[in-house]
DRENDO-1510 file (C-alpha; in Angstrom, 1 decimal, always signed):
<recs>
REC; n; res; u; v; w
REC; 1; MET; -7.4; +11.5; +22.3 .
REC; 2; GLU; -8.5; +11.7; +18.7 .
REC; 3; LYS; -8.4; +8.5; +16.7 .
REC; 4; GLN; -5.3; +8.3; +14.4 .
REC; 5; THR; -5.7; +7.9; +10.7 .
REC; 6; VAL; -3.2; +7.1; +7.9 .
REC; 7; PHE; -3.0; +10.9; +7.3 .
REC; 8; ASP; -1.1; +11.3; +10.6 .
REC; 9; TYR; +1.9; +9.5; +9.2 .
REC; 10; SER; +4.8; +10.2; +6.9 .
REC; 11; ALA; +7.5; +8.1; +5.2 .
REC; 12; PRO; +10.4; +8.7; +2.8 .
REC; 13; LEU; +9.8; +8.2; -0.9 .
REC; 14; LEU; +12.3; +6.2; -3.0 .
REC; 15; ASP; +14.1; +9.5; -3.7 .
REC; 16; GLY; +14.6; +10.0; +0.0 .
REC; 17; HIS; +12.2; +13.0; +0.4 .
REC; 18; GLU; +9.9; +12.7; +3.3 .
REC; 19; GLN; +6.2; +12.5; +2.2 .
REC; 20; SER; +3.4; +13.3; +4.6 .
REC; 21; LEU; +0.4; +11.2; +4.0 .
REC; 22; ALA; -1.7; +14.3; +5.0 .
REC; 23; GLN; -1.1; +15.3; +1.3 .
REC; 24; PHE; -3.6; +12.5; +0.4 .
REC; 25; ARG; -6.3; +13.7; +2.8 .
REC; 26; GLY; -9.7; +13.5; +1.1 .
REC; 27; GLN; -8.6; +10.7; -1.3 .
REC; 28; VAL; -9.3; +7.0; -1.3 .
REC; 29; LEU; -6.1; +5.1; -0.9 .
REC; 30; LEU; -4.9; +1.6; -1.6 .
REC; 31; ILE; -1.8; +0.9; +0.5 .
REC; 32; VAL; +0.3; -2.1; -0.6 .
REC; 33; ASN; +3.5; -3.7; +0.5 .
REC; 34; THR; +5.4; -4.6; -2.6 .
REC; 35; ALA; +8.4; -6.6; -3.9 .
REC; 36; SER; +10.2; -6.8; -7.2 .
REC; 37; LYS; +11.1; -10.5; -7.2 .
REC; 38; CYS; +7.8; -12.1; -6.0 .
REC; 39; GLY; +5.3; -14.3; -7.7 .
REC; 40; PHE; +2.8; -11.5; -7.2 .
REC; 41; THR; +5.0; -8.8; -8.7 .
REC; 42; PRO; +3.0; -8.7; -11.9 .
REC; 43; GLN; +0.2; -7.1; -9.8 .
REC; 44; TYR; +2.1; -3.9; -10.3 .
REC; 45; ALA; +0.4; -3.7; -13.7 .
REC; 46; GLY; -3.0; -4.0; -12.1 .
REC; 47; LEU; -2.2; -1.5; -9.4 .
REC; 48; GLU; -1.1; +1.0; -12.0 .
REC; 49; ALA; -4.3; +0.3; -14.0 .
REC; 50; LEU; -6.4; +1.1; -11.0 .
REC; 51; TYR; -4.4; +4.3; -10.3 .
REC; 52; GLN; -4.8; +5.4; -14.0 .
REC; 53; THR; -8.5; +4.6; -13.9 .
REC; 54; TYR; -9.5; +6.4; -10.7 .
REC; 55; ARG; -6.8; +9.0; -9.8 .
REC; 56; ASP; -8.8; +11.8; -11.4 .
REC; 57; ARG; -11.7; +10.9; -9.0 .
REC; 58; GLY; -9.5; +11.2; -5.9 .
REC; 59; PHE; -7.8; +7.8; -5.7 .
REC; 60; ALA; -4.1; +6.9; -5.1 .
REC; 61; VAL; -2.1; +3.7; -4.8 .
REC; 62; LEU; +0.8; +4.0; -2.3 .
REC; 63; GLY; +3.5; +1.3; -2.7 .
REC; 64; PHE; +5.7; +0.4; +0.2 .
REC; 65; PRO; +8.5; -2.0; -0.8 .
REC; 66; SER; +9.5; -4.5; +1.8 .
REC; 67; ASN; +12.3; -7.1; +1.9 .
REC; 68; GLN; +10.7; -9.1; +4.8 .
REC; 69; PHE; +9.2; -11.9; +2.8 .
REC; 70; GLY; +11.7; -14.3; +1.2 .
REC; 71; ALA; +14.2; -11.4; +0.6 .
REC; 72; GLN; +12.2; -10.6; -2.5 .
REC; 73; GLU; +13.0; -6.9; -2.5 .
REC; 74; PRO; +16.8; -6.9; -2.2 .
REC; 75; GLY; +17.5; -3.9; -4.5 .
REC; 76; SER; +18.4; -0.3; -3.6 .
REC; 77; ALA; +15.9; +2.5; -3.9 .
REC; 78; ALA; +17.3; +3.4; -7.4 .
REC; 79; GLU; +17.0; -0.2; -8.5 .
REC; 80; ILE; +13.4; -0.5; -7.2 .
REC; 81; ALA; +12.5; +2.7; -9.0 .
REC; 82; THR; +14.1; +1.6; -12.3 .
REC; 83; PHE; +12.5; -1.8; -12.1 .
REC; 84; CYS; +9.0; -0.4; -11.5 .
REC; 85; GLU; +9.2; +2.3; -14.1 .
REC; 86; THR; +10.7; +0.1; -16.9 .
REC; 87; ARG; +8.8; -3.2; -16.3 .
REC; 88; PHE; +5.4; -1.8; -15.2 .
REC; 89; ALA; +5.4; +1.9; -16.1 .
REC; 90; VAL; +4.5; +2.6; -12.4 .
REC; 91; THR; +3.6; +6.3; -11.8 .
REC; 92; PHE; +1.9; +6.0; -8.4 .
REC; 93; PRO; +4.0; +7.0; -5.3 .
REC; 94; LEU; +6.6; +4.4; -4.2 .
REC; 95; PHE; +8.1; +4.8; -0.8 .
REC; 96; ALA; +11.5; +3.7; +0.6 .
REC; 97; LYS; +11.8; +0.2; +1.8 .
REC; 98; ILE; +10.2; -0.4; +5.1 .
REC; 99; GLU; +9.5; -3.3; +7.5 .
REC; 100; VAL; +5.8; -4.1; +7.9 .
REC; 101; ASN; +6.1; -6.6; +10.8 .
REC; 102; GLY; +8.2; -6.9; +14.0 .
REC; 103; PRO; +9.6; -4.3; +16.3 .
REC; 104; ALA; +10.9; -2.1; +13.5 .
REC; 105; ALA; +7.6; -2.1; +11.6 .
REC; 106; HIS; +6.8; +1.3; +10.2 .
REC; 107; PRO; +4.2; +3.1; +12.4 .
REC; 108; LEU; +1.8; +3.3; +9.5 .
REC; 109; TYR; +1.8; -0.5; +9.2 .
REC; 110; ARG; +1.2; -0.8; +12.9 .
REC; 111; LEU; -2.0; +1.3; +12.4 .
REC; 112; LEU; -3.1; -0.7; +9.3 .
REC; 113; LYS; -2.7; -4.0; +11.1 .
REC; 114; ARG; -4.4; -2.8; +14.2 .
REC; 115; GLU; -7.4; -1.4; +12.2 .
REC; 116; ARG; -7.7; -4.5; +10.0 .
REC; 117; PRO; -5.9; -7.5; +11.5 .
REC; 118; GLY; -7.2; -9.9; +8.9 .
REC; 119; LEU; -8.8; -13.3; +9.5 .
REC; 120; LEU; -5.8; -14.8; +11.3 .
REC; 121; GLY; -5.2; -11.6; +13.1 .
REC; 122; VAL; -8.3; -12.0; +15.1 .
REC; 123; PHE; -6.4; -14.8; +16.9 .
REC; 124; GLY; -3.0; -13.2; +16.8 .
REC; 125; SER; -0.8; -10.4; +15.8 .
REC; 126; GLY; -2.5; -9.4; +12.5 .
REC; 127; ASN; +0.9; -9.6; +10.9 .
REC; 128; ILE; +1.3; -9.2; +7.2 .
REC; 129; ARG; +1.8; -12.7; +5.8 .
REC; 130; TRP; +3.4; -11.9; +2.4 .
REC; 131; ASN; +4.1; -9.3; -0.3 .
REC; 132; PHE; +1.2; -7.5; -1.9 .
REC; 133; THR; -1.2; -7.4; +1.0 .
REC; 134; LYS; -3.5; -4.5; +0.3 .
REC; 135; PHE; -5.3; -2.0; +2.6 .
REC; 136; LEU; -8.2; +0.1; +1.4 .
REC; 137; VAL; -8.6; +3.5; +3.1 .
REC; 138; ASP; -11.5; +5.9; +2.8 .
REC; 139; ARG; -11.4; +9.6; +2.3 .
REC; 140; ASN; -11.3; +10.2; +6.0 .
REC; 141; GLY; -8.2; +8.1; +6.5 .
REC; 142; SER; -10.0; +5.1; +8.0 .
REC; 143; VAL; -8.9; +1.6; +7.0 .
REC; 144; THR; -12.0; -0.1; +5.5 .
REC; 145; ALA; -10.7; -3.4; +4.2 .
REC; 146; ARG; -7.7; -5.7; +4.0 .
REC; 147; TYR; -7.0; -8.0; +1.1 .
REC; 148; GLY; -4.5; -10.8; +0.9 .
REC; 149; PRO; -1.8; -11.1; -1.8 .
REC; 150; ALA; -3.8; -13.4; -4.0 .
REC; 151; ARG; -6.6; -10.8; -4.4 .
REC; 152; LYS; -5.9; -9.3; -7.8 .
REC; 153; PRO; -6.0; -5.5; -8.0 .
REC; 154; GLU; -8.7; -5.5; -10.7 .
REC; 155; LYS; -11.0; -7.3; -8.3 .
REC; 156; LEU; -10.9; -4.3; -6.0 .
REC; 157; ALA; -12.5; -1.9; -8.5 .
REC; 158; GLY; -16.0; -2.2; -7.1 .
REC; 159; ALA; -14.9; -1.5; -3.5 .
REC; 160; ILE; -12.9; +1.5; -4.7 .
REC; 161; GLU; -15.8; +2.8; -6.7 .
REC; 162; ARG; -18.1; +2.6; -3.6 .
REC; 163; LEU; -15.7; +4.6; -1.6 .
REC; 164; LEU; -15.2; +7.2; -4.4 .
REC; 165; GLY; -18.9; +7.7; -4.7 .
REC; 166; PRO; -20.9; +8.7; -7.8 .
REC; 167; LEU; -19.3; +10.4; -10.7 .
</recs>
């Protein structure tokens, strides 16, 4: 069986429309579980800055709101969209709320955690520990790196540029 990549999955956007990740085939992706009421929420600004800087070179940020950590994403899809647009001028794709851990974890997140379990994951489940965990994906859909919530988006520019290749 052929190895699965992130492009084999789909998920609903905040507006409810199903989005195939195959649409992003050939792009470098940064996939992030997000929340609106978290200490790391200001990272939305850094994520948007990365998206604006590199999108014309084949880069996208994909945000996946999750309420699994401290109930820090309690809002409806409309509330999440309004918050992200008005507070951080987010233009990158935001998906409907999902679970990233446990039996109801979205299949995309099962793949991400399997491919990059993180330091603690080597000894356990690879579970996401908090909001704003980031996964960097190459143009072939392979997960190349996992970054914890404390890693600021702007610190990922070098890794993103390496995957994008020369101008």
